[in-house]
C-alpha positions as CSV (number, residue, x, y, z in Angstrom):
1,M,92.9,126.1,110.6
2,N,90.0,125.5,108.4
3,I,86.8,126.3,110.3
4,A,83.4,126.5,108.7
5,T,81.6,129.8,109.0
6,K,78.4,130.2,111.0
7,S,75.5,132.6,110.5
8,Q,77.7,135.6,109.5
9,P,80.2,134.9,106.7
10,V,83.3,135.8,108.7
11,E,86.0,133.2,108.0
12,Y,88.5,132.3,110.7
13,Y,91.5,133.0,108.5
14,R,90.4,136.7,108.4
15,V,90.6,136.9,112.2
16,A,94.0,135.2,112.3
17,Q,95.2,137.5,109.5
18,A,93.9,140.6,111.3
19,Y,95.7,139.6,114.5
20,R,99.0,139.4,112.6
21,T,98.5,142.9,111.2
22,V,97.4,144.4,114.5
23,R,100.4,142.9,116.3
24,K,102.7,145.0,114.2
25,G,101.0,148.2,115.2
26,G,100.4,150.0,118.5
27,Q,100.5,148.0,121.7
28,S,98.5,150.3,124.0
29,A,95.9,148.6,126.2
30,G,92.2,149.5,126.1
31,V,89.7,149.8,128.9
32,D,90.3,146.1,129.9
33,K,94.0,146.9,130.4
34,Q,94.9,143.8,128.5
35,S,98.3,144.0,126.7
36,M,99.2,142.2,123.5
37,E,101.4,139.9,125.7
38,G,98.4,139.1,127.9
39,F,96.2,138.4,124.8
40,E,98.9,136.0,123.4
41,R,99.0,133.9,126.6
42,N,95.9,132.2,125.3
43,L,96.2,133.2,121.7
44,N,94.3,130.3,120.0
45,G,91.5,130.5,122.6
46,N,91.1,134.3,122.3
47,L,91.1,134.2,118.4
48,Y,88.6,131.4,118.4
49,K,86.3,133.2,120.8
50,L,86.5,136.4,118.8
51,W,85.8,134.5,115.5
52,N,82.9,132.6,117.2
53,R,81.3,135.9,118.3
54,L,81.9,137.7,115.0
55,S,80.6,134.9,112.9
56,S,77.4,134.5,115.1
57,G,76.6,138.2,115.1
58,S,77.0,138.4,118.9
59,Y,80.2,140.4,119.1
60,M,79.6,143.6,121.0
61,P,82.4,146.2,121.0
62,P,83.6,147.3,124.4
63,P,84.0,151.0,125.2
64,V,87.1,152.8,123.9
65,R,89.6,154.3,126.3
66,E,90.0,158.1,125.9
67,H,93.5,159.3,125.7
68,E,94.7,162.8,125.1
69,I,97.8,163.9,123.1
70,P,99.0,167.5,122.6
71,K,98.1,169.4,119.5
72,T,99.5,172.7,118.4
73,A,99.0,175.9,120.4
74,G,98.6,173.9,123.7
75,Q,95.4,172.2,122.7
76,M,94.7,168.5,123.2
77,R,93.5,165.9,120.8
78,K,91.3,163.1,122.2
79,L,92.0,159.6,120.9
80,G,89.8,156.6,121.4
81,I,92.0,153.5,122.1
82,P,90.1,150.2,121.5
83,T,91.0,147.0,123.3
84,I,93.4,144.5,121.6
85,T,90.4,142.2,120.8
86,D,88.4,145.0,119.4
87,R,91.3,146.2,117.3
88,I,91.5,142.8,115.7
89,A,87.7,142.7,115.1
90,Q,87.8,146.2,113.5
91,R,90.7,145.0,111.3
92,V,88.7,142.0,110.1
93,V,85.9,144.3,108.9
94,K,88.3,147.0,107.5
95,D,90.2,144.3,105.5
96,Y,86.9,143.2,104.0
97,M,85.7,146.7,103.1
98,E,88.9,148.4,102.0
99,P,89.6,146.6,98.6
100,K,86.1,147.5,97.4
101,L,86.2,151.1,98.5
102,E,89.7,151.6,97.1
103,R,88.2,151.1,93.6
104,V,86.0,154.1,94.1
105,F,88.1,156.5,96.1
106,H,89.5,159.6,94.4
107,S,93.1,159.7,93.3
108,S,93.6,163.0,95.2
109,S,92.7,161.4,98.5
110,Y,96.0,160.3,100.1
111,G,95.4,159.7,103.8
112,Y,95.4,156.2,105.4
113,R,95.2,154.3,102.1
114,P,97.3,151.5,100.7
115,H,100.0,152.7,98.3
116,K,99.2,156.3,99.2
117,N,101.2,158.5,101.6
118,A,101.9,162.1,102.8
119,H,104.9,162.6,100.5
120,Q,102.7,162.0,97.5
121,A,100.2,164.6,98.7
122,L,103.0,167.1,99.4
123,R,104.5,166.6,96.0
124,A,101.1,167.1,94.3
125,C,100.5,170.2,96.5
126,T,103.9,171.6,95.5
127,E,103.3,171.1,91.8
128,N,99.7,172.5,91.9
129,S,100.7,175.5,94.0
130,R,103.2,176.4,91.3
131,R,100.7,175.8,88.5
132,Y,97.7,177.6,90.1
133,S,98.0,181.0,91.8
134,W,95.4,180.6,94.6
135,V,94.8,178.1,97.3
136,I,92.0,177.4,99.7
137,D,93.5,176.1,103.0
138,L,90.5,174.1,104.4
139,D,90.1,173.2,108.0
140,I,87.0,171.3,109.1
141,K,86.1,171.9,112.7
142,G,86.2,168.8,114.8
143,F,85.6,166.5,111.9
144,F,86.1,163.1,113.7
145,D,83.9,164.3,116.6
146,N,81.0,165.6,114.4
147,L,80.7,163.1,111.7
148,D,77.0,162.2,111.1
149,H,76.3,158.5,111.8
150,E,73.3,158.1,109.6
151,L,74.9,159.8,106.6
152,L,77.9,157.6,107.0
153,L,75.8,154.4,107.3
154,Q,74.0,155.5,104.1
155,A,77.4,155.5,102.3
156,V,78.2,152.1,103.8
157,R,74.9,150.7,102.6
158,H,75.5,152.1,99.1
159,H,78.6,149.8,98.8
160,F,77.9,146.9,101.0
161,K,74.7,144.7,101.2
162,E,76.3,142.3,103.7
163,S,74.3,142.6,107.0
164,W,77.3,141.8,109.2
165,V,79.3,144.7,107.8
166,L,76.4,147.1,108.5
167,L,75.9,145.5,111.9
168,Y,79.4,146.0,113.2
169,V,80.0,149.4,111.7
170,G,76.9,150.6,113.4
171,R,78.0,149.1,116.7
172,W,81.5,150.7,116.5
173,L,80.0,154.1,115.8
174,K,77.8,153.9,118.9
175,A,80.4,152.3,121.3
176,P,80.8,154.5,124.3
177,Q,84.1,156.3,125.3
178,V,85.5,156.1,128.8
179,G,87.4,159.2,129.9
180,K,89.3,160.2,133.1
181,G,87.9,158.8,136.3
182,G,86.1,156.0,134.4
183,V,83.3,158.2,133.2
184,S,81.5,156.6,130.2
185,R,80.1,158.9,127.5
186,M,77.7,157.6,124.8
187,R,78.3,158.8,121.2
188,T,75.6,159.9,118.9
189,Q,78.0,161.3,116.3
190,G,81.6,161.0,115.3
191,T,84.1,158.2,115.1
192,P,87.0,158.0,117.5
193,Q,90.5,158.8,116.3
194,G,92.6,155.9,117.2
195,G,90.2,153.2,116.0
196,V,91.4,150.8,113.4
197,I,88.4,151.3,111.1
198,S,87.9,155.0,111.8
199,P,90.2,156.3,109.0
200,L,88.4,154.2,106.4
201,L,85.0,155.4,107.5
202,A,86.3,159.0,107.6
203,N,87.6,158.6,104.0
204,L,84.2,157.1,102.9
205,F,82.3,160.0,104.4
206,L,84.6,162.7,102.9
207,H,84.6,160.9,99.5
208,Y,80.9,161.8,99.1
209,A,80.9,165.0,101.2
210,L,83.8,166.5,99.3
211,D,85.7,164.5,96.7
212,E,82.7,163.4,94.6
213,W,81.0,166.8,95.1
214,L,84.0,168.5,93.7
215,R,84.3,166.1,90.8
216,I,80.6,166.6,89.8
217,H,80.3,170.3,90.4
218,Y,83.9,171.6,90.1
219,A,85.7,169.2,87.8
220,G,88.5,171.6,87.0
221,I,89.5,172.1,90.7
222,K,92.7,170.3,91.7
223,F,93.0,169.3,95.4
224,E,94.9,167.2,97.8
225,R,93.1,165.6,100.8
226,Y,94.8,163.7,103.6
227,A,91.9,162.5,105.8
228,D,90.2,165.8,106.9
229,D,93.2,168.0,105.9
230,C,92.5,169.5,102.5
231,V,94.0,172.1,100.1
232,L,92.2,173.2,96.9
233,H,93.8,175.1,94.0
234,C,92.1,177.9,92.0
235,N,93.0,180.1,89.0
236,S,91.8,183.4,90.5
237,Q,90.9,185.0,93.8
238,L,87.3,185.3,92.7
239,E,87.1,181.6,91.9
240,A,88.5,180.9,95.4
241,V,86.1,183.2,97.1
242,R,83.1,181.7,95.3
243,L,84.2,178.1,95.9
244,L,84.9,178.7,99.6
245,A,81.3,180.1,100.0
246,K,79.9,176.9,98.3
247,L,82.1,174.7,100.5
248,K,80.7,176.3,103.6
249,E,77.2,175.6,102.3
250,R,78.0,172.0,101.4
251,L,79.6,171.1,104.7
252,G,77.0,172.9,106.6
253,S,74.3,170.7,104.9
254,L,76.1,167.6,106.3
255,G,76.4,168.8,109.9
256,L,80.0,170.1,109.5
257,A,81.5,173.5,109.8
258,L,84.8,175.2,108.8
259,Q,87.2,176.3,111.5
260,E,87.1,180.0,110.5
261,S,90.4,180.9,112.2
262,K,92.3,178.3,110.3
263,T,90.5,178.3,106.9
264,K,91.9,180.9,104.5
265,I,92.5,181.9,100.9
266,V,96.2,182.1,100.0
267,Y,98.1,183.7,97.1
268,C,101.0,181.5,96.0
269,K,103.3,184.4,95.3
270,C,106.3,183.7,93.1
271,T,108.2,185.2,90.2
272,G,105.6,186.2,87.5
273,R,102.8,186.7,90.0
274,G,102.7,190.3,91.0
275,E,99.4,190.7,92.7
276,G,99.3,192.0,96.2
277,Y,97.6,189.8,98.9
278,P,98.2,189.6,102.6
279,E,98.1,185.8,102.9
280,V,101.0,184.1,101.1
281,S,101.6,181.0,103.1
282,F,99.8,177.9,104.5
283,T,100.5,174.7,106.4
284,F,99.8,171.3,105.0
285,L,100.8,168.0,106.6
286,G,103.3,169.6,109.0
287,H,104.9,171.6,106.1
288,Y,104.9,175.3,105.7
289,F,104.3,176.4,102.1
290,R,105.6,179.9,101.4
291,P,107.5,182.1,98.8
292,Y,111.3,181.7,99.0
293,K,114.3,182.9,97.1
294,S,115.9,180.4,94.8
295,R,118.5,180.4,91.9
296,N,118.2,178.7,88.5
297,R,120.8,176.8,86.6
298,S,122.0,180.0,85.0
299,G,122.7,181.6,88.4
300,R,119.7,183.9,88.2
301,N,117.7,184.6,91.3
302,F,114.0,184.1,91.3
303,L,111.1,183.7,93.8
304,S,109.7,180.2,94.1
305,F,106.9,178.7,96.2
306,G,107.1,175.5,98.1
307,P,107.3,173.6,101.4
308,E,109.7,173.4,104.3
309,I,109.2,172.0,107.8
310,G,106.3,173.8,109.5
311,K,106.8,176.0,112.6
312,S,104.8,173.9,114.9
313,A,106.6,170.7,113.8
314,S,110.0,172.5,114.3
315,K,109.0,173.5,117.8
316,R,107.8,170.0,118.6
317,I,111.0,168.4,117.6
318,I,113.2,170.9,119.4
319,A,111.0,170.5,122.5
320,E,111.5,166.7,122.3
321,L,115.3,167.1,122.0
322,R,115.2,169.4,125.0
323,R,113.1,167.0,127.0
324,M,115.5,164.1,126.3
325,Q,118.4,166.0,127.9
326,I,121.0,164.2,125.8
327,H,123.9,165.9,127.5
328,K,123.1,164.3,130.8
329,R,123.1,160.7,129.5
330,T,126.8,160.4,130.4
331,W,126.4,156.8,131.6
332,M,125.9,155.8,127.9
333,S,128.5,154.9,125.4
334,V,128.3,156.7,122.1
335,E,126.9,153.5,120.5
336,Q,124.2,153.2,123.2
337,L,123.3,156.9,122.7
338,A,123.0,156.3,118.9
339,Q,120.8,153.3,119.5
340,E,118.6,155.3,121.8
341,L,118.2,158.3,119.4
342,N,118.2,156.7,116.0
343,P,114.6,155.3,115.9
344,K,113.2,158.8,116.7
345,L,115.7,160.5,114.4
346,Q,115.0,158.1,111.5
347,G,111.2,158.9,111.8
348,W,111.8,162.6,111.6
349,I,114.3,162.2,108.7
350,S,112.0,159.9,106.8
351,Y,109.1,162.4,107.0
352,Y,110.8,165.8,106.7
353,R,114.0,165.2,104.7
354,T,112.3,165.4,101.2
355,Y,110.5,168.7,101.8
356,G,111.9,169.9,105.1
357,G,114.2,172.4,103.5
358,N,117.0,174.3,105.3
359,K,115.0,174.7,108.5
360,F,115.1,170.9,109.0
361,K,118.8,170.8,108.4
362,Y,119.2,173.6,111.0
363,I,117.3,171.4,113.5
364,L,119.7,168.5,112.9
365,H,122.7,170.8,113.3
366,Q,121.2,171.8,116.6
367,L,121.2,168.1,117.5
368,N,124.9,168.0,116.8
369,I,125.4,170.9,119.2
370,R,123.7,168.9,121.9
371,L,125.9,165.9,121.0
372,L,129.0,168.1,121.5
373,K,127.7,169.1,124.9
374,W,127.3,165.3,125.7
375,V,130.9,164.8,124.7
376,R,132.0,167.6,127.0
377,W,130.0,166.2,130.0
378,R,130.9,162.6,129.4
379,H,134.6,163.1,129.0
380,K,134.8,166.0,131.5
381,L,136.2,168.4,128.9
382,K,134.4,171.5,130.2
383,N,137.2,173.9,129.6
384,S,138.6,172.6,126.3
385,V,136.5,173.3,123.2
386,G,139.2,172.0,121.0
387,K,139.4,168.6,122.7
388,V,135.6,168.3,122.6
389,I,135.6,168.9,118.8
390,D,138.5,166.5,118.4
391,K,136.7,163.8,120.4
392,M,133.5,164.2,118.4
393,L,135.5,164.1,115.1
394,A,137.1,160.9,116.3
395,Y,133.7,159.3,116.9
396,Y,132.6,160.5,113.4
397,G,135.8,159.2,111.8
398,A,135.3,155.7,113.4
399,N,131.7,155.4,112.2
400,P,130.3,158.2,110.0
401,K,127.0,156.4,109.9
402,L,126.6,156.0,113.6
403,F,123.8,158.5,113.9
404,A,120.9,158.7,111.4
405,H,121.5,162.3,110.6
406,W,125.2,161.8,110.1
407,K,124.3,159.2,107.5
408,M,122.3,161.8,105.5
409,G,125.3,164.1,105.4
410,I,124.8,166.3,108.5
411,K,128.3,166.2,109.8
412,P,129.0,166.7,113.5
413,I,131.0,169.9,113.0
414,R,129.4,172.6,110.9
415,V,132.0,174.2,108.5
């Protein structure tokens, strides 16, 4: 559809393209409780109405729906879920802004960027931890909730002169959040996690708050940043102590603070590094970096430093397996059980296989034990361990790629 633009240069094709992208993502409804299916019942009309409002400057974002998800240590993270229509609108503006900002973002920023991912950040962190002896494990306290609106808008204005970009970014920042019981809360700072445009705005803020500041004042410091999760590498303890003090000052001047209980200096202990220091491990992107025993090609043992699946991630996966009660799904065939489990399994494997280490393989072996229990219950073999194993091996022999973890070499019987 070729539709001429109105007072704001928002072309219709951008709205249609944004809809197609949003459709592939999360389907959760916002405060209006409209599902994607409901939106599509009058697809052309809804897209035209949204384009008409965006292009006239009259689009007003509705409130976002507050939704809580569990964090580590029993805490909860608050997400802000926009409506389907608002998700599309945010995508329109994000798609316009992102290509220009990508040209200025730092190569060590990996979060929520095209052609960047967590595995790249983990690989860089592993290499730098082996190259540099000291790490600052940085944790910004409530970053998404405390982000300064005016400072962010200054950064947006620096790159975009288009009034409609500034108009809508400003409106999304101020859009209220509706919590439990329908209570609406106005926002004077922060940007809701869960919004389509929020990760881009967060990256823009931290580009100037941290990345550019480091490049200008500490050009020799290597770092990896994934949204607000950041690790910095130093040559000495003294350098790390001094840099951490300056980081506190820098973030404090921007209305942010470090989470003292989670921010720490770490010694990347390995062979050839003999200094004594109490902190020798840190967690980054769900992976636990620590010293571990290894063996070189000559068969000689040495102490290396690198990642494995983190403790909290391990607990979360095991808790999920326990919650699923696989052994009680006796009404399912083995093929149906695999179809049920594989999407979740494949997600875990895709993320943790590369750097998960032996602990991740141990979790997958635990899954096999649960599958053996399913065999015992389904085929009523409670008093015959040998027959349970034989039946499981028969399933494996018939289709060794049936389950996603079998496909990667985690056989059903550990030998």
